[in-house]
N, C-alpha and C positions, 0 to 999 in steps of 0.2 A: 502493498499498501503505499510506503513510503517512496516507492521511484513512482508510482503512478504521481502523486502529489508533486516531488518535482519535476515532475515533465509537464506537468500541466504547468507549472509555475514558467519552465520555460517557453511554452505554448504562448502564454497572453506578454511573454516579454516581447516573443517576435512581432505580437500584436501589437504594441504599443510603439515600434519604431519609428512607424509612418507617421503620426499622428503628432510623436514626440518632436521630429524634427519639421514641422510644418513648411517651416518657411523655406526651407531647403530642399525639401520637395517641389513645392512651388513653384520654386525656381528651375529646379530641374524640366518637369512640366513642359513651360513656359517655352524651354530651348530645344524641348525634343520632336519627336515626329507626331507629339497630339494636336489632334486640331480642335478637341473638345474644350469649353472652357473651362480654367484653370480650379476651381473649387470642383468641379462638377468630377474633373476625370480624377481630383486629390481623393475625393467620396469614393470612385469607383474602385480604388486599389482595395478597398477596405470590404469591397460590395461583392469584388473578384477574388477574394480570398475565401469568404463564404459560399458564396456558389460553389468552388471547389470543394469546399469543405463538407458541405451541406450533400450533396449528388455522393462523395465517396463515403459517407459517414452509412447512407441507406445500403449502398453496397456491402460495406465491412458487417454490416448488424447482422446482414442475412448470412455470408461467408461463416460468422461466426460458431454456426451450428455444425460446419463439417473442415474448417478449418480452425486449428490451435488457436484463442482468441490472443496468446499476447505473441504469436508469431507475426500476424496480422501487425500488431502496433510496432513490432520490429520493422518490418519490413517500409509501412508506412513512415516511418522514422528516417530509414533512409533514402525515399523519394524527399523528404522533407529536407534534407541534410543538403541534395542536387539542386531543388529548389534556391536554396540559400544563395547556392554559387549562382545562378542563372540571375537572382534579384542583383547581387552586385556588379557581373558583370553590366547591367544594363545600365549602370554609371558613365563608365566609359565609353560605350558604345552609343550612347545619347538617345535610348532606345527606348521610350514609354511604352511601345509592344512588349518589349520582352520583360521587359518590370511587370505591367499588369497579369502577364500570362504566368510567370513567374510565381505570380504572389497568389493567383488562382489556384498553381501545381502543389506549392507550401500546403494549402489548403486541404487537398486531397493526403495529403503526405500526413497530415494532424488528427485526420476522421479516426484511423485508427482505436487509437488510445482513450480519444475521449467519448467514442463509441461504448468500448469494451469498461472503461475505468468506473462509471457509475453504476451500473448492475455488480461490479466485481466486488467493490467496496460495500453494497447492501449487503451482500452477502456474507461477506469475510469480515464483518464489523457486528456483526451480532446487535445486543442490544443498545449498543454504542454508532449505530448507523450514522443517527443525526448527526454526531459528531465529527465524523470521520470523514461524513458527506459535505458536511461544512467545512472542512480543513481541504479541503480538496477541490473545493467550488471559491472557495477562498483565494486558488491561484488567478480567478480571473481579476478581481481587484488590485489584487496585489503585484500578480506578476505582470498586469497593464502598466501598473503605475511605474514599474522598475524600470518598465518599456520605454516609458515616455522619456524618463532621468536619463537612460540611459541614451536612446538613439537621438537626442537633444546634446547631451555631453560631446558621443563621437563623433555627430557630423559636425558641430562646433569645433573639434578639436583636431578631425581628421576629415571624413568624409561618411555620407549614411551607408556608402557602402562594405565600410568597413565593417559596419555592425550586422552586415547579415554574413559576411563572410565568417567572423568569429562565433556569431552564433552556430553556423552553420557545423563547426568545428567542435563546439560543444556537444550540439546535439547527437554525435556519433558515440557517445559514452552511453546512455540511456539507449541507445537503438541496440549496442552490442547485449546490453544488458536484458533485454526482452528476449532480442535472438537466444540469447544463450541459458534463460530461465528455468529451473529444475518442474516450475509449477508454470503449466501454462493456459491457466487462466479460463480453463473449462467449465468451472462450477457454475457459471454464469449461463449456461444450455442445460438441457436433458441428451444426452450421448446414449442413453439407454431404448429412445426412440427413432424414427425415421425422421431426418431433418425434413422438415416443412419445406414446402413452393414458394415463393414469391407470392403468389395468389392466394395458399393458404395463410400465410401475416399478414397481409393487407386485409382478408376478411376478418381475421381475430381482432385489429386494429377497428375496425367498422363499425362492430358488434361494440364494440367497448362505449358505454355510453356519457361517459367524460371526456374520452383521449381528446376529442375535438376542440370541445372547450377550451380543454386547459393547454391545449396548442396554441389556440388564438391567443389567453389569457398573456402566455409567456410570449410570443411576440410583440403584444403592444410594450412590454414590460421590455424588451430586447432592442425594439425601436427605441425606444428614449435613451438606454443606457448606452448604445453604439454612436447616437447622432452626438452625446457628449461627451465619449470615449473618442471619437474624431474630429470632432473642431471643437473641442473645450477650450486647448489652450491658444487658440487663434482667435477664438471668442473674446476670450476677456482683454487678449491685446486689443481687439475691434470695440469693446466695452470702454475701453481707454483704463480698465485696472491695474493693467499693467505696462511698462513700456518695453520690454525686454521679451523674450518668446520665450527666450531658454529659462527665464528666471518665473516667467508663467508654467512652464512647463513642471518644473519642479516643483513650485509649490501646489497645483492641481495635481499631481502624482502622489506629494507626499501626503496630502488629503485622504486621496480615493486608498494609500495605501494601508493608513489608519483603521480608516473607516471599512473597510474592505477584512482587515487582517483580524477586527474586533469584530465589528459584524455577524462575518459570514459564521464564523463557528459557535457565536450564541446562538444565533438563529439555530445551528443544530441540535445545539443544548435544549432550545426551548420545544422544537419539535419533537425532541426525545420524552423532554416532560411532560408535554402534551399527549404524545400519543401514548402512552403508558396509563391514563386516566380514559382513555375511550379505544373500543374494539375494533373501530372502524379508522384504518389506518391514512385510506385515502381521504374520507372528509378531514379529518385532523389534519392533514398536510395541508388540504386546501384552507382549512382556517386558519393557520400560521403562514401561509400568503398572502389570503387577504388581509389581516389584520399589519403584516410586513411592511407590505407595499400601498395600503390606505395610510400608515404614519410616515412615511416614506415621501410619497405625493405632495402630502402638507409641509412637512418641512421643506422641501427643495424647491418647489414653485418659485417663494420670493426672491431666489438667487437670480432670476431674471433680471428684475427691477434693483438689484443693490448696486449703490452707485461706491461703497466703500470696500475693499479687497478682504479688511476683516468680517463683515457681515453677509460677503460672500463666501469666504471659505466655512464662515460657521454655518450657514445653511447648507452649503457643499455638504458639508461632516454630519451634520444631523438629520440631514437626507437620506445621505447614499449608507447610512447605517443602518436604517432598518430595512431601506432596498437591497442591499447583501446580504440581509437577514433573513430574506425571503426565498436564496438562490436553493437550499438544500430540500426545503420546502416543497419550491417547483417542481424539481426534478422529481421527487417521491414521489409526489401527484404524479407524475406520467408512469413511474413504475409501476406503482398501486392500481393505476386505472387499467392495466392489460395483464392479461395473461403471462406468469411467470418467464414461462419459456420465451416469449416472445419480448421481454424487456430489453435487449440489445434492438432488436428491430425498430421497438417502440419507441427507444429515445433516437436510432435514425432517423423516423419518420417523422419524430417532434421537432428534430431539430431544422432537419428541412423545410416542415411548414411555419415553424417559429422564424427562421431565417427569410425564406419565400417571401412573408407579409410583414415581417418586422423589419431586423436589420440590413437586409441587400436595398429593398426600399430609401431606409432611412436617408444612411448616409449621401446616395445622390440624390434625393429631394431636399435635403437640407443643403447640398451643395451648390445644386441649382437655384434655390431660395437667395443662399448669400451671393452669388453671381448675379442673379436679377435686382436684387434690391438693396442690397448693400455692398456690392463690387469695392467700395472704396476702403472698407474695415478687413477686408483680408491684406495681412500685412507680409512685408515680403522678407528674403532672408535675412536683411537687417533689421526686422521687427517694426517697421516702418510703415504706417496706415495713409491712407489718401486723406487730401482738406476734406474732403464731402466728409467725412467720418467723424467729424470734429464734437464735443461735446452738444445736445439740444438740435445736434442734425437730424433729418428725414432716415438717413439711412443706419443712425445706432438706433432710434425708435423701432427703425426693421428689422434691427438683429436681436433687438430686446424681444421683439414679438415671436420672430424664430426659433429662440431660446424657450421663450413659455409655451412656444406650439411643442416643443420639445416634450414638459414638462405632463403636457394632457394627454400624450399616450399611456400612462400610465394611469390614465382613468378610466380609458378605454380597456386596458390590461383588467384593474377593478372589474369590469359590465361583466367580463368573459368567466374571468375565475367566481362570480358568484352565480352565472347559470349554471357551472360544472361544479363546485359546491352543493347548490340544491339537487342536482340530478344523484350526488353520490346519497347525500341524504336519504334520497326515494328508493337507492339500492341498497341500503343499510341491512336489509332483510334478505337479500339476494343471497345465492352460494357463494363462498370464497372460495380461491385456488387453495388447494392442499398445501403443507405448511414445506417447505424447504428441502430436500434431502441430503443438504450441505451441511455439515456442521459450524459454525463460523472460525475463523481462527482464531477472535479473538476471545473465542468461550473455552478453549482447547482442541480446534483442529486442528489436522495436518494440513501441510500443503494442497493436497490434493483432497475431491471429492469424497464426502465418507457417506456411506449410502447405507 
């Protein structure tokens, strides 16, 4: 489990490189072969990564029935290493096309362990599954925040290409460990039965009453999170809260790192505590998700209108704390909403739907709105913004509106989670899956399935 957590941190450090060095990438895009608007093309780098990640997740989720899951993780990480080399080469070749293709390939490489990791930890952690899933998913804010700082500092000191090259070398270590692991991760599937077809797996998800609504709720949540993480440093410079993009990236990343590192495991502990009081694990997970997202929505919305950096950081910190706390509960709601043997495929399809309706369109839409309504508010590589984005200007007001619009995505998330919770309550008397036939590792199990 430690290997899964560590690899997930590296995953999100990679995702933080591009937004952390936004000015450097904007300058690269402007001088490259890209014919799009700068902000839209910048947002598309994140979207391309997520498209590759989402599509590959579905393939990995189905292959886990017939191929050792940890072998899939290792092969995927080797693909990820190769994508880092391609991304770095895009800089000297001045090719945006190569860069966006490399980001899509990197997403494919990361799909393996993310799809496998959650179900494996749920089984291996036993009664402490909420805590360990919280630690696993704490990599999302913590790793991304580290990536902001890492990308900003390396791009400022050397070049953003060096950040990709170094990341590719480091990833070789977990790739090797997964390939050589004595535990193949097979506990997440039932190897005693015939592997299901894709059609059978899709039918199982279609019949799950809460699955679709939970995915849509997760999509709204992810749309807001990815919008903030992609454009956060650029937005705070455009709003005049910081004059230096590197300082903005470091302040933003430090805030997210602390709230994520604290909030996500706390959310897992809250899920464990609430689940012990209720027999319906699905309803318990949705209860925690609803409470956390509602609290985060109320606390983070004022950040769009803050004119003081201290108040802005306070709103971001207080808002993201409960939002990150919702992560484990949202994923458990997906796991518990489908038959146990289909969890890997379920989280893969959930990832596809979440990204398709959430964080694939979100960066492109936000980037296009910034290009159309606040073009002068996009800082260049020297953190300079245009005169038309001064205090009291229409463009700055538009940028505030775009930022508040991102917050409204959390309201959409609450609506869908509410529908899912209602359906989970109605299904409370329905038969549930039999208990897992594996002994949790933290409850004294071996590294292989115990039948």
